N, C-alpha and C positions, 0 to 999 in steps of 0.2 A: 491325393499331393503325395509325395514320394516322401523318401528322404530328408527331411532339412526344406520340402514343397520346395526343389527343385525339379525340373523336368531332366534336361539335359542335365544335371550332377547324377541325376541317379543311373540318364544311359551310360556317362562316363563311367558310373560305379559298376555298372553292367558289365561292361566290356573287361573293366579289370577282374571281376568277378570270374567272368568266363574266361579269362586270359589265366588266371589259376587255377581252376580247375582244371584246365589242361595239363600244367604244369602236376600238376598233387595225382593226374591219373598218368603220369610216362613218372612220376617219382614211383607209387604203387608196382607197376611195371620194373623198375628197375628194381626195387626191393626182393619179388617172385621170382627174377633170373639172378638174384646175386646170395650165393651161402656164404654166411660167415662162417669160417675155418680160424680164424686168430682174435682172440682177443683184444681190445685198444689199450686194456687195463694193466695185461699185463703181456712184456711182448719177450722171449728169449733171443738170448745171444744165434742161434742158426738163422732168426726173423729181424738182425737188427741191421742186415745188409740193404733189403729190401722200407723196410715200414722204421721208425726212429721211436724211440719207447715218448711217450709226453709224460707219463706220472706213473712215479714209483709205489702204489703203495704198500701202507706198515701192515705186515703179514705176521698178527701175534699168533704161529702156529700152538705156544706152549698155554696161554690163553686158554687158548678156542677149547685142545682135547681135556684140559685138565678138568672145566665144566659140559664134562658133555653131557650127563645126564639132562641140565637145561634142553641143551643143545637139542637132546634125543626130542625133548617135549613139544618145542617149538616143529622143527621140521614135521613130526604126529599132526602138531593140532593143524599146522598148515595144510595136509593134508599133500606134502613135494613127496617125490620121487625119490626121495635120497639116501642112501646107508653111508653111515656113520661109521660104521667098521671100515666098510670097505676103502671111504678116505682116508680111515686114520694107516690102514696096511698102508696103503701107495703116498703116506708119506714116509713111515718108515721105513719104505725101499727109498724115497728122494733124501731120508737122513743117511741111509748109509752108503747111497754115490756120491753124495756132498763131502762128505766125512770122509772120505777117500780124495774125494780129489783135493780135498783142504792140506791134505797128509804131504801130497803131491806136489801140490805147489809147498809148502814146507820146507820139504825135504828140495827140492828144486832151488829155492833161495838157499838156503845153507849151501851149497856144490856152489855155487855163485858167488857167496859171502868167502867161504877157501879158496877159492880160485882165486879172488880177487886180492885176497893176502900174500898168498902162494908165488903168485907173480912179482908182487911189491917184494915178498923175503929174499928172492930170486931162488924159486923150486929147481928140481932135476926137471930136464921136457919130458921125463917118463910120467912125473906125478901131475902136470900139466895137462898132457893128453888125454888120460887118466878123466881126470876130475873133467875135460869135455866131453868128452864119449858119454861120462855119466851123467851131465847138462842136455846132450841126445838127446839120451835114451828117456829120461824124463820130459823132456820136451815133450817126444810123440805120446808117450805114454800122459803126461796131461791133454795133448789136443784131443786122443784117440777114448779119453775119459769124460771130455766136454761134450763130447759127439756124440755119446753113451746117456747122459744126464739129461740130453736137449728134451729128449721127448719125453721122459718119466718126468722133468722138471714143468712140461709142456701139459702133461697129464693130469697130472698131481694140484699143481698151481690152481687151473682151470677150474678144477673138482670145488677147490676149497674156498676159492672166489665165490663159490654158490651156493654156500651152505648162510643159512637165514641169519637177522638177529635172533636174537633172544627177547623171548618176549616178557613182554608186560605183568610186574603182580598183579595190576586190571586190567587187562585184554581176557576175551575172555575165550576160551576154551573148546566148546562146544559150538556148534553152527547157529544158532540164537545171540543178536544182540546184546546188549544191556542195557535198559534206557538209564541216562544220567540225569536227563533235566523233556519238562513239558510244559508245552500253552497253549493251552484251550482243546478240547478237542474237536474234531472235524464233525460236521454235521450228517446226517443220514438219510442226505437229497439221495436218488441217485440217477442216469443217463444224463447226467452233466455237463454241455456239448464242452468240447476239446475247442484252447485257447485259440486255436488257428481260424475259427471258426470267423472271427473281427477281422476281416477284411480291407481294415478300415487304418489299425493297426500295425500289421504283420500281412509282409509276403512272403512266405514261404515257398523254397522251388524244391532243396532237397535238406540233408541234414550240411554240404558245406558251403550253402548258397541259400542266404535270406536279409529279407528287409528290416528294420525296424521303420514306422512312421509316426510322425502324428507325435502323443504322448508317451507310447511307445521309449521312441529313440530318446526324446528328454528322458524318461527316467531311466534310459541304458546306462545314460551317462553319468546320469545324477547321484544314482542309487552306490554308483564305484566310486566315483569322488568323493561322496560325504561320509563315506563309511574309511576311506584313505585318508581323510583331515581328521575323522573320529580317533585312529589311532591314534594318528601325531599327536592331537591336542588334549584328551586323554590319555593316550596308553604311552607315552612315552617312546613312540616309535619315530625313526625316521627314515622319511620316503622316497624312497630311490628308483630310478629306471635301470632294467635290464634289457640285455638282446632280447631280439626273436628267437633264435638260435642258440645252436648245444650242442656243443661234439659229443661226439659218439661214447669218449673213454668217461666224462660227466654222467650216462646214462649209467654207464655198466657201472662206474664208483656208486650212484644211488640203485643200483639193482635193478633199473627201473627196463620193464620190459620196452625192448624198440618198436613192435609194432602197436607202441601205443601214437607215437606222432610218426609224422610222414616226414621221409627222409628227403635232403636238399640233393639235386647234380649237380654235380659241380663240374666244370670244365676243365680248371686245371689244382689239381688236387694233388698236395704233394705227401701227404699219409692218407693211404688208400683206406688204408684200413678204420682212421678218426675217422670221421665223414659228421658231416652237420644234421642237425632235425629240427623240422621247425618244432617252437615247443612253444612261442608267445613271452612274452615278459614277465609276466604272471603265473608263472610256471615252477616250482621249489628248485629243479634243476637249473636255471636261470641263475640262480645267486651261488650258484656253486663254482663257476668258473671266476668269481674276485675274491669266495674264500681259500680256493687251494693253494697249499705251500705258504698259505701265511700262519702266524705266529703272532698274538696279541697280550699285547700286557693283562692280569687279572684286574689292574685296577679300572679297565672298559668295559666289564661284563656282569651283567649280560646285553650283549650286542639284538639290538631291537630294528629288525626293518618289514618298513611294506611298501607293496607296487603294484601300483594300478595297473594294465597292462590286457593281452588280449591273451588266449587261451587255445589251445589247438588239441588239449586231446582225445585223441580216438577209442579208445577202452573206455571210460566212463559211460559214453551214452550209449553203448551197449547193453545196457544193465534195462533201459526202456524201453525198448523196441517189440515191434518189431515196426510202426505203425511210424513213418520218420514224422518229426512236429519239435516243437524247442526244446523238450526233453533228450532229444539223439541229435542234437544238430553238434556236431563234432570242433565250433570256436565260438567264443562266448567272450565278450568283457571279464572282467578277475577282481576279484584284489586278492595276493598272495603275504602272507605272513613270514617270518624269520626270523627264529630266535637261534642265539647260542647261550651256553651257560656254563659254568666248572664244572660244577653234577650231578646226577642222576635227581637230586633233592631239590634242584634250582630250576633242572627242567619241567622238573613235573609243577610249580609252582609257575613258571610260565605257559603252559599251556592252560591252567586254567584263569588265568591273569587273561588268554585271548579269546576263551569260551566266554569269558563276561564279558565283554565291549561284543561279541560276537551274540549274545544273548540283545543286550540292550540294544540294538541294531535290530531284531529279528522283532522283537516286541514292539516297539514304536510302529509296526505294520497292520500289529494284530491281527494275523491270518496262525490257522493250525502248523505249531513247528515243535520240532523234540531234539533234542539230541543221544543218540549213543553212541555207544563204543561195540566198531565191528570186529566179529567174527572171526577170530585168528588166518581161519580160512579166505578170508575176502583182503587181506594184508600182505601188500608185497614184499619180496625177503630182506626191505632194509629200515620196514617197520615193525616199533615195536607196542606201540600201541598206534588206536586210530578212533577219534572222533568224529564222529560225521554229523551234520548239522541237516537236517531233515526239512522241508516243508511239502505238507497233505498236497496233494492232487489232485480235486475233486474228479476230472474223467477218466484218470486210470484207474481211482479208488486206492491208489496207494502213497505211501512214503517219499521224495526222492530227492536227493543226496543235494544243493546247493552249496557244500561248503563242508570241507575236513581238516581240522588238524591234528597231524601227527606226532609223534615223536620215534623220534629214531635214537637216542640213545648214542654214543661216542663210536658208532656205528661206521656213517657214513665219513664221519671226522677222519678213521683212521685212511679211508682207502684218498684222500685229497690234502693231508696231512695239514688239517686245519688245529690249530694246537693254540697252547698257551703256555708260557713259561714259568715255573715254579721253583725257585730258588736254584736250586741245580737240572730239575726237570722239566720233564715237559710234558702234560696232560692233554691230552686230545678231548676238545670241547664235545659238548652233546649239543642235539639240535634238534629244533620241536620247529616244526610250521606247515603252510599250506593253505590253500584259500581256502577263506571263508566269506566268500563271495563267488556266484556264477552266475551273473546279471538275466540273463536267458531262462533261465528255469524260473528263477524267483518271477518273474515277469508272467511267464506261462502261465505257473502258479496266483497270480494274483487276480487275473484278467479272469478264473476260471472259480474265484469264491468274490466276484462281482464286485469286487475293487477298485476303487477310480483308481489310474496311475496318479493323477493330478493330484490326488486329495492325503496320498500318502505322505506322512511326516517319515522326515529321514535324521536320523541323527549327524549329527554332527554335517550338517548342511550349512554354507555360507549365510549371511545376514540375513542375506535376500531372499531365502529361503530355496536355493538350489534351483531358482526358477531363470529364463532366460528368453527370452523372445526368438521366434521364426528367424527374423532379418538378422541376429547375431547369432547363432547357431549357422546360419548359410551363409554369412560371413568369416567365418570359422572354415569351415568346411573350402571352401571358397582360396583359403591362404594356405592350404595347405598344398595347393598348386599353381604356386604364383611364386 
Protein backbone atom coordinates (compact mmCIF):
# COMPACT_ATOMS: atom_id res chain seq x y z
CA UNK A 1 0.00 0.00 0.00
CA UNK A 2 1.15 3.53 -0.76
CA UNK A 3 0.49 6.77 1.00
CA UNK A 4 -3.09 6.53 2.29
CA UNK A 5 -3.34 3.14 0.57
CA UNK A 6 -4.22 4.20 -2.95
CA UNK A 7 -2.04 3.32 -5.98
CA UNK A 8 -3.74 5.86 -8.24
CA UNK A 9 -3.28 8.60 -5.64
CA UNK A 10 0.35 7.61 -5.18
CA UNK A 11 0.85 7.70 -8.95
CA UNK A 12 -0.66 11.19 -9.15
CA UNK A 13 1.44 12.33 -6.22
CA UNK A 14 4.54 10.90 -7.89
CA UNK A 15 3.82 12.94 -11.03
CA UNK A 16 3.40 16.07 -8.94
CA UNK A 17 6.67 15.38 -7.13
CA UNK A 18 8.44 14.74 -10.46
CA UNK A 19 7.18 18.08 -11.74
CA UNK A 20 8.39 19.77 -8.56
CA UNK A 21 11.78 18.13 -9.02
CA UNK A 22 12.10 19.64 -12.52
CA UNK A 23 11.09 23.08 -11.24
CA UNK A 24 13.63 22.90 -8.41
CA UNK A 25 16.40 21.98 -10.85
CA UNK A 26 15.49 25.02 -12.94
CA UNK A 27 15.52 27.19 -9.82
CA UNK A 28 18.99 25.94 -8.88
CA UNK A 29 20.24 26.74 -12.37
CA UNK A 30 18.76 30.21 -12.09
CA UNK A 31 20.45 30.70 -8.73
CA UNK A 32 23.84 29.65 -10.06
CA UNK A 33 23.52 31.90 -13.08
CA UNK A 34 22.50 35.03 -11.17
CA UNK A 35 24.81 37.11 -8.99
CA UNK A 36 23.10 39.39 -6.52
CA UNK A 37 24.85 42.76 -6.50
CA UNK A 38 22.02 44.75 -4.92
CA UNK A 39 20.37 44.22 -1.55
CA UNK A 40 16.59 44.01 -1.49
CA UNK A 41 16.60 45.32 2.08
CA UNK A 42 18.32 48.65 1.35
CA UNK A 43 18.20 50.36 -2.05
CA UNK A 44 20.10 53.58 -2.71
CA UNK A 45 18.55 56.39 -4.75
CA UNK A 46 20.54 55.71 -7.93
CA UNK A 47 19.03 52.22 -8.14
CA UNK A 48 15.48 53.34 -7.35
CA UNK A 49 14.68 53.87 -11.04
CA UNK A 50 14.70 50.14 -11.72
CA UNK A 51 13.81 48.82 -8.25
CA UNK A 52 11.57 50.13 -5.52
CA UNK A 53 12.30 49.92 -1.81
CA UNK A 54 9.84 47.50 -0.21
CA UNK A 55 11.15 48.18 3.28
CA UNK A 56 13.43 50.78 4.87
CA UNK A 57 15.02 49.20 7.98
CA UNK A 58 15.83 51.13 11.13
CA UNK A 59 19.60 51.53 11.20
CA UNK A 60 20.94 52.22 14.68
CA UNK A 61 24.43 53.47 13.86
CA UNK A 62 25.13 55.10 17.23
CA UNK A 63 23.84 52.18 19.30
CA UNK A 64 25.84 49.70 17.22
CA UNK A 65 29.22 51.41 17.39
CA UNK A 66 28.83 52.57 21.00
CA UNK A 67 28.93 48.92 22.09
CA UNK A 68 31.82 47.90 19.87
CA UNK A 69 33.38 45.53 22.44
CA UNK A 70 30.39 43.17 22.62
CA UNK A 71 30.02 43.30 18.84
CA UNK A 72 33.70 42.43 18.37
CA UNK A 73 33.22 39.44 20.67
CA UNK A 74 30.18 38.32 18.67
CA UNK A 75 32.09 38.56 15.38
CA UNK A 76 35.08 36.65 16.76
CA UNK A 77 33.00 33.93 18.46
CA UNK A 78 30.99 33.33 15.30
CA UNK A 79 34.18 33.08 13.24
CA UNK A 80 33.03 35.79 10.80
CA UNK A 81 35.47 37.47 8.43
CA UNK A 82 34.35 41.01 9.32
CA UNK A 83 36.54 43.95 10.36
CA UNK A 84 34.48 46.19 12.61
CA UNK A 85 37.20 48.86 12.39
CA UNK A 86 36.87 48.87 8.59
CA UNK A 87 33.09 49.21 8.81
CA UNK A 88 33.48 52.08 11.28
CA UNK A 89 35.87 53.91 8.92
CA UNK A 90 33.28 53.56 6.16
CA UNK A 91 30.69 54.93 8.56
CA UNK A 92 32.84 58.00 9.27
CA UNK A 93 33.30 58.59 5.54
CA UNK A 94 29.57 58.17 4.98
CA UNK A 95 28.80 60.58 7.84
CA UNK A 96 31.19 63.23 6.48
CA UNK A 97 29.61 63.15 3.01
CA UNK A 98 26.10 62.98 4.42
CA UNK A 99 26.67 66.03 6.65
CA UNK A 100 28.09 67.91 3.69
CA UNK A 101 25.01 66.98 1.69
CA UNK A 102 22.72 68.18 4.46
CA UNK A 103 24.54 71.53 4.62
CA UNK A 104 23.98 72.10 0.92
CA UNK A 105 20.32 71.12 1.32
CA UNK A 106 20.01 73.67 4.14
CA UNK A 107 21.69 76.40 2.11
CA UNK A 108 19.44 75.71 -0.88
CA UNK A 109 16.33 75.85 1.28
CA UNK A 110 17.51 79.19 2.74
CA UNK A 111 18.09 80.61 -0.76
CA UNK A 112 14.65 79.45 -1.88
CA UNK A 113 13.06 81.08 1.15
CA UNK A 114 14.96 84.35 0.60
CA UNK A 115 13.99 84.35 -3.06
CA UNK A 116 10.31 84.00 -2.24
CA UNK A 117 10.46 86.79 0.35
CA UNK A 118 12.43 89.12 -1.96
CA UNK A 119 10.01 88.51 -4.84
CA UNK A 120 7.07 89.18 -2.55
CA UNK A 121 8.60 92.46 -1.27
CA UNK A 122 9.52 93.61 -4.77
CA UNK A 123 13.30 93.38 -4.64
CA UNK A 124 15.59 94.48 -7.46
CA UNK A 125 16.09 92.27 -10.51
CA UNK A 126 19.82 92.07 -9.80
CA UNK A 127 19.23 90.66 -6.31
CA UNK A 128 16.66 88.19 -7.63
CA UNK A 129 18.97 87.04 -10.46
CA UNK A 130 21.87 86.59 -8.03
CA UNK A 131 19.72 84.38 -5.79
CA UNK A 132 18.51 82.38 -8.80
CA UNK A 133 22.07 81.78 -9.95
CA UNK A 134 23.07 80.82 -6.41
CA UNK A 135 20.12 78.40 -6.32
CA UNK A 136 21.17 76.83 -9.63
CA UNK A 137 24.73 76.41 -8.37
CA UNK A 138 23.51 74.78 -5.16
CA UNK A 139 21.18 72.52 -7.15
CA UNK A 140 24.07 71.31 -9.30
CA UNK A 141 26.27 70.90 -6.22
CA UNK A 142 23.53 68.88 -4.55
CA UNK A 143 23.15 66.62 -7.57
CA UNK A 144 26.90 66.03 -7.71
CA UNK A 145 27.08 65.29 -3.97
CA UNK A 146 24.23 62.77 -4.24
CA UNK A 147 25.96 60.96 -7.08
CA UNK A 148 29.18 60.90 -5.07
CA UNK A 149 27.39 59.68 -1.94
CA UNK A 150 25.53 56.75 -3.55
CA UNK A 151 28.54 54.37 -3.89
CA UNK A 152 29.82 55.40 -0.45
CA UNK A 153 26.39 54.80 1.07
CA UNK A 154 25.95 51.50 -0.77
CA UNK A 155 29.36 50.22 0.34
CA UNK A 156 28.87 51.17 3.99
CA UNK A 157 25.20 50.25 4.50
CA UNK A 158 25.56 46.77 3.07
CA UNK A 159 28.60 46.10 5.26
CA UNK A 160 26.63 47.46 8.21
CA UNK A 161 23.72 45.11 7.46
CA UNK A 162 26.15 42.17 7.51
CA UNK A 163 27.10 42.88 11.13
CA UNK A 164 25.73 40.13 13.40
CA UNK A 165 23.52 40.34 16.45
CA UNK A 166 25.15 40.53 19.85
CA UNK A 167 25.43 37.22 21.66
CA UNK A 168 23.20 36.32 24.57
CA UNK A 169 24.94 35.91 27.92
CA UNK A 170 24.12 32.17 27.90
CA UNK A 171 25.41 31.50 24.39
CA UNK A 172 28.54 29.30 24.38
CA UNK A 173 31.46 31.17 22.82
CA UNK A 174 33.67 28.10 22.46
CA UNK A 175 33.45 25.17 20.06
CA UNK A 176 31.25 22.93 22.22
CA UNK A 177 27.55 23.07 22.93
CA UNK A 178 26.29 23.39 26.52
CA UNK A 179 23.92 20.72 27.83
CA UNK A 180 20.68 22.18 29.17
CA UNK A 181 18.46 19.09 29.59
CA UNK A 182 18.69 15.35 28.92
CA UNK A 183 16.14 12.54 29.02
CA UNK A 184 17.58 8.99 29.24
CA UNK A 185 20.87 7.88 27.76
CA UNK A 186 21.25 6.06 24.43
CA UNK A 187 22.08 2.37 24.49
CA UNK A 188 25.46 0.97 23.55
CA UNK A 189 24.09 -1.02 20.60
CA UNK A 190 26.15 -0.62 17.44
CA UNK A 191 25.42 -1.44 13.79
CA UNK A 192 21.76 -0.52 14.14
CA UNK A 193 19.99 -0.84 10.75
CA UNK A 194 18.86 2.37 9.12
CA UNK A 195 15.22 3.43 9.17
CA UNK A 196 15.29 3.12 5.38
CA UNK A 197 15.22 -0.65 5.86
CA UNK A 198 11.57 -0.28 6.76
CA UNK A 199 10.33 -0.48 3.17
CA UNK A 200 6.80 -1.07 4.42
CA UNK A 201 6.73 2.43 5.93
CA UNK A 202 9.13 4.55 3.89
CA UNK A 203 9.75 4.81 0.15
CA UNK A 204 12.81 7.05 -0.12
CA UNK A 205 13.90 8.32 -3.55
CA UNK A 206 16.23 11.20 -2.74
CA UNK A 207 16.47 14.18 -0.40
CA UNK A 208 13.68 15.98 -2.25
CA UNK A 209 11.34 13.01 -2.74
CA UNK A 210 10.15 10.42 -0.28
CA UNK A 211 6.83 8.83 0.67
CA UNK A 212 5.51 7.94 4.09
CA UNK A 213 3.24 4.88 4.15
CA UNK A 214 0.90 3.15 6.54
CA UNK A 215 1.50 4.16 10.17
CA UNK A 216 4.40 6.46 9.22
CA UNK A 217 1.97 8.57 7.15
CA UNK A 218 -0.45 8.72 10.09
CA UNK A 219 2.24 9.67 12.59
CA UNK A 220 3.68 12.29 10.25
CA UNK A 221 0.42 14.25 10.41
CA UNK A 222 -0.80 13.32 13.89
CA UNK A 223 2.44 14.28 15.67
CA UNK A 224 2.44 17.69 14.01
CA UNK A 225 -1.21 18.37 14.78
CA UNK A 226 -0.96 17.08 18.35
CA UNK A 227 2.00 19.29 19.23
CA UNK A 228 0.34 22.30 17.63
CA UNK A 229 -2.81 21.62 19.63
CA UNK A 230 -0.77 21.25 22.83
CA UNK A 231 0.80 24.67 22.30
CA UNK A 232 -2.67 26.16 21.88
CA UNK A 233 -4.37 24.45 24.84
CA UNK A 234 -1.50 24.38 27.36
CA UNK A 235 0.79 27.17 26.19
CA UNK A 236 -1.79 29.84 25.35
CA UNK A 237 -0.61 30.09 21.74
CA UNK A 238 -2.73 31.16 18.77
CA UNK A 239 -2.55 28.84 15.76
CA UNK A 240 -1.95 30.49 12.38
CA UNK A 241 -1.69 29.49 8.72
CA UNK A 242 1.35 31.02 7.01
CA UNK A 243 2.40 31.45 3.37
CA UNK A 244 4.78 28.92 1.84
CA UNK A 245 6.67 31.61 -0.07
CA UNK A 246 8.71 34.49 1.35
CA UNK A 247 10.21 37.47 -0.44
CA UNK A 248 13.96 38.02 -0.47
CA UNK A 249 13.67 41.25 1.55
CA UNK A 250 12.38 39.27 4.54
CA UNK A 251 15.13 36.66 4.27
CA UNK A 252 17.68 39.48 4.27
CA UNK A 253 15.92 41.12 7.22
CA UNK A 254 16.38 37.86 9.14
CA UNK A 255 19.96 37.50 7.83
CA UNK A 256 18.99 34.10 6.39
CA UNK A 257 21.47 32.78 3.80
CA UNK A 258 19.60 32.73 0.48
CA UNK A 259 21.07 29.31 -0.33
CA UNK A 260 19.03 27.80 2.53
CA UNK A 261 15.86 27.84 0.41
CA UNK A 262 14.84 27.26 -3.20
CA UNK A 263 14.41 30.40 -5.27
CA UNK A 264 11.19 30.59 -7.29
CA UNK A 265 11.35 31.50 -10.96
CA UNK A 266 8.65 34.09 -11.67
CA UNK A 267 7.60 35.10 -15.19
CA UNK A 268 6.27 38.57 -14.35
CA UNK A 269 8.40 39.94 -11.55
CA UNK A 270 8.03 43.69 -11.00
CA UNK A 271 10.83 44.08 -8.48
CA UNK A 272 13.61 41.91 -9.90
CA UNK A 273 15.80 41.93 -6.79
CA UNK A 274 12.95 40.99 -4.42
CA UNK A 275 12.48 37.43 -5.62
CA UNK A 276 10.38 34.79 -3.87
CA UNK A 277 11.73 31.72 -2.06
CA UNK A 278 10.05 28.45 -1.12
CA UNK A 279 10.35 28.27 2.67
CA UNK A 280 7.18 26.47 3.73
CA UNK A 281 4.58 27.82 6.12
CA UNK A 282 6.38 26.33 9.12
CA UNK A 283 9.40 28.62 8.76
CA UNK A 284 10.29 31.52 11.03
CA UNK A 285 10.67 33.83 8.02
CA UNK A 286 7.10 33.02 6.99
CA UNK A 287 5.83 35.02 9.97
CA UNK A 288 7.81 38.16 9.17
CA UNK A 289 5.59 39.46 6.36
CA UNK A 290 2.61 39.81 8.71
CA UNK A 291 4.77 41.59 11.31
CA UNK A 292 6.47 44.06 8.96
CA UNK A 293 5.72 47.73 9.75
CA UNK A 294 3.35 46.58 12.50
CA UNK A 295 2.91 48.56 15.72
CA UNK A 296 0.98 46.84 18.53
CA UNK A 297 -0.34 47.96 21.90
CA UNK A 298 1.71 46.80 24.92
CA UNK A 299 -1.47 45.29 26.39
CA UNK A 300 -1.53 42.52 23.76
CA UNK A 301 2.01 41.38 24.51
CA UNK A 302 3.40 38.80 24.53
CA UNK A 303 2.21 37.62 21.13
CA UNK A 304 2.37 33.83 20.93
CA UNK A 305 1.81 32.06 17.60
CA UNK A 306 2.24 28.49 16.41
CA UNK A 307 1.92 27.07 12.90
CA UNK A 308 1.75 23.53 11.51
CA UNK A 309 2.99 23.19 7.95
CA UNK A 310 5.87 22.36 5.67
CA UNK A 311 9.53 23.31 5.94
CA UNK A 312 11.92 23.33 2.97
CA UNK A 313 15.24 24.25 4.57
CA UNK A 314 18.13 22.80 2.58
CA UNK A 315 21.00 23.88 4.84
CA UNK A 316 20.08 21.98 8.00
CA UNK A 317 20.04 18.62 6.23
CA UNK A 318 23.68 18.95 5.17
CA UNK A 319 24.86 18.22 8.71
CA UNK A 320 23.77 14.57 8.58
CA UNK A 321 25.15 13.44 5.22
CA UNK A 322 26.62 12.32 3.00
CA UNK A 323 24.32 9.27 2.88
CA UNK A 324 20.80 10.41 1.91
CA UNK A 325 18.07 9.50 4.39
CA UNK A 326 15.18 11.08 6.28
CA UNK A 327 17.83 12.87 8.34
CA UNK A 328 19.02 14.71 5.22
CA UNK A 329 15.63 15.26 3.54
CA UNK A 330 15.08 18.88 2.51
CA UNK A 331 11.34 18.90 3.19
CA UNK A 332 9.36 17.86 6.24
CA UNK A 333 6.24 18.55 8.21
CA UNK A 334 7.05 20.89 11.08
CA UNK A 335 5.63 22.92 13.97
CA UNK A 336 6.87 26.50 14.08
CA UNK A 337 6.70 28.82 17.09
CA UNK A 338 6.85 32.63 17.09
CA UNK A 339 6.75 34.92 20.14
CA UNK A 340 7.12 38.70 20.44
CA UNK A 341 7.78 40.42 23.79
CA UNK A 342 8.50 43.94 24.98
CA UNK A 343 11.67 43.27 26.98
CA UNK A 344 14.69 41.00 26.89
CA UNK A 345 13.77 39.37 30.23
CA UNK A 346 10.32 38.51 28.92
CA UNK A 347 11.91 36.98 25.82
CA UNK A 348 14.10 34.77 28.02
CA UNK A 349 11.03 33.62 29.94
CA UNK A 350 9.15 32.81 26.73
CA UNK A 351 12.03 30.75 25.40
CA UNK A 352 11.93 28.68 28.58
CA UNK A 353 8.15 28.39 28.20
CA UNK A 354 8.50 26.97 24.68
CA UNK A 355 11.21 24.54 25.79
CA UNK A 356 9.01 23.35 28.67
CA UNK A 357 6.16 22.52 26.26
CA UNK A 358 8.57 20.76 23.91
CA UNK A 359 10.02 18.68 26.77
CA UNK A 360 6.52 17.47 27.67
CA UNK A 361 6.02 16.29 24.08
CA UNK A 362 9.32 14.43 23.69
CA UNK A 363 9.28 12.90 27.17
CA UNK A 364 5.96 11.23 26.35
CA UNK A 365 7.64 9.47 23.39
CA UNK A 366 10.25 8.02 25.79
CA UNK A 367 13.29 8.04 23.52
CA UNK A 368 16.73 9.51 24.29
CA UNK A 369 16.75 13.24 23.65
CA UNK A 370 18.50 16.31 24.93
CA UNK A 371 18.42 20.09 24.70
CA UNK A 372 21.66 22.00 24.20
CA UNK A 373 22.72 25.59 23.64
CA UNK A 374 24.44 25.69 20.25
CA UNK A 375 27.89 27.32 20.05
CA UNK A 376 28.12 30.82 18.58
CA UNK A 377 29.86 29.59 15.44
CA UNK A 378 26.75 27.66 14.35
CA UNK A 379 24.31 30.56 14.77
CA UNK A 380 22.95 32.69 11.95
CA UNK A 381 23.88 36.40 12.18
CA UNK A 382 20.41 37.31 13.51
CA UNK A 383 20.42 34.80 16.40
CA UNK A 384 21.78 35.72 19.80
CA UNK A 385 21.03 32.30 21.35
CA UNK A 386 19.83 28.94 20.02
CA UNK A 387 18.47 26.02 22.02
CA UNK A 388 18.53 22.81 19.97
CA UNK A 389 16.26 19.80 20.61
CA UNK A 390 18.10 16.64 19.59
CA UNK A 391 17.08 12.98 19.53
CA UNK A 392 19.56 10.14 19.32
CA UNK A 393 19.85 8.55 15.87
CA UNK A 394 21.01 4.98 16.47
CA UNK A 395 22.17 4.32 12.89
CA UNK A 396 24.34 7.46 12.91
CA UNK A 397 25.50 6.98 16.51
CA UNK A 398 24.90 10.67 17.18
CA UNK A 399 22.25 13.19 18.13
CA UNK A 400 20.27 14.91 15.36
CA UNK A 401 18.24 18.11 15.50
CA UNK A 402 14.45 17.72 15.53
CA UNK A 403 13.75 21.30 16.65
CA UNK A 404 15.40 24.56 17.66
CA UNK A 405 14.26 27.72 19.40
CA UNK A 406 16.19 30.94 18.95
CA UNK A 407 16.33 34.28 20.71
CA UNK A 408 16.71 37.14 18.21
CA UNK A 409 16.48 40.09 20.61
CA UNK A 410 15.29 43.19 18.77
CA UNK A 411 17.70 42.58 15.86
CA UNK A 412 15.05 41.44 13.36
CA UNK A 413 12.34 43.79 14.62
CA UNK A 414 14.49 46.82 13.82
CA UNK A 415 14.85 45.60 10.27
CA UNK A 416 11.14 44.96 9.68
CA UNK A 417 9.93 47.88 11.86
CA UNK A 418 7.96 45.65 14.27
CA UNK A 419 7.31 47.76 17.37
CA UNK A 420 5.10 48.73 20.28
CA UNK A 421 4.25 52.24 21.49
CA UNK A 422 5.11 53.22 25.06
CA UNK A 423 3.87 56.73 25.87
CA UNK A 424 5.61 58.86 23.23
CA UNK A 425 8.29 56.31 22.42
CA UNK A 426 8.41 53.32 20.10
CA UNK A 427 10.17 50.16 21.30
CA UNK A 428 11.23 47.40 18.93
CA UNK A 429 10.00 44.00 20.06
CA UNK A 430 12.14 41.06 21.12
CA UNK A 431 11.51 37.92 19.09
CA UNK A 432 11.80 34.27 20.09
CA UNK A 433 10.86 31.28 17.97
CA UNK A 434 11.78 28.40 15.75
CA UNK A 435 10.65 24.92 14.72
CA UNK A 436 9.94 22.71 17.74
CA UNK A 437 9.38 19.59 15.65
CA UNK A 438 10.68 18.11 12.38
CA UNK A 439 8.53 15.02 11.86
CA UNK A 440 10.71 13.17 9.33
CA UNK A 441 13.77 13.01 11.58
CA UNK A 442 11.65 12.08 14.58
CA UNK A 443 10.06 9.19 12.66
CA UNK A 444 13.49 7.98 11.56
CA UNK A 445 14.80 8.00 15.14
CA UNK A 446 11.72 6.24 16.54
CA UNK A 447 11.99 3.45 13.99
CA UNK A 448 15.68 2.94 14.75
CA UNK A 449 14.82 2.65 18.45
CA UNK A 450 12.28 -0.07 17.54
CA UNK A 451 9.41 2.05 18.85
CA UNK A 452 6.09 1.26 17.20
CA UNK A 453 4.64 4.45 15.81
CA UNK A 454 1.07 3.41 16.54
CA UNK A 455 1.98 2.96 20.22
CA UNK A 456 3.51 6.41 20.65
CA UNK A 457 1.82 8.68 23.17
CA UNK A 458 1.26 12.12 21.69
CA UNK A 459 0.56 14.92 24.16
CA UNK A 460 -2.12 17.20 22.82
CA UNK A 461 -3.76 14.41 20.83
CA UNK A 462 -7.51 14.69 20.33
CA UNK A 463 -9.93 12.75 22.50
CA UNK A 464 -9.94 9.99 19.92
CA UNK A 465 -6.21 9.57 20.52
CA UNK A 466 -5.35 11.14 17.16
CA UNK A 467 -6.23 7.90 15.37
CA UNK A 468 -7.96 7.91 12.02
CA UNK A 469 -8.97 5.10 9.72
CA UNK A 470 -7.32 4.59 6.37
CA UNK A 471 -10.67 5.40 4.70
CA UNK A 472 -10.84 8.80 6.46
CA UNK A 473 -7.30 9.68 5.45
CA UNK A 474 -7.94 8.60 1.87
CA UNK A 475 -11.04 10.76 1.67
CA UNK A 476 -9.15 13.77 3.05
CA UNK A 477 -6.49 13.24 0.40
CA UNK A 478 -9.06 13.00 -2.40
CA UNK A 479 -10.79 16.15 -1.17
CA UNK A 480 -7.66 18.12 -2.02
CA UNK A 481 -8.29 17.50 -5.72
CA UNK A 482 -12.07 18.01 -5.83
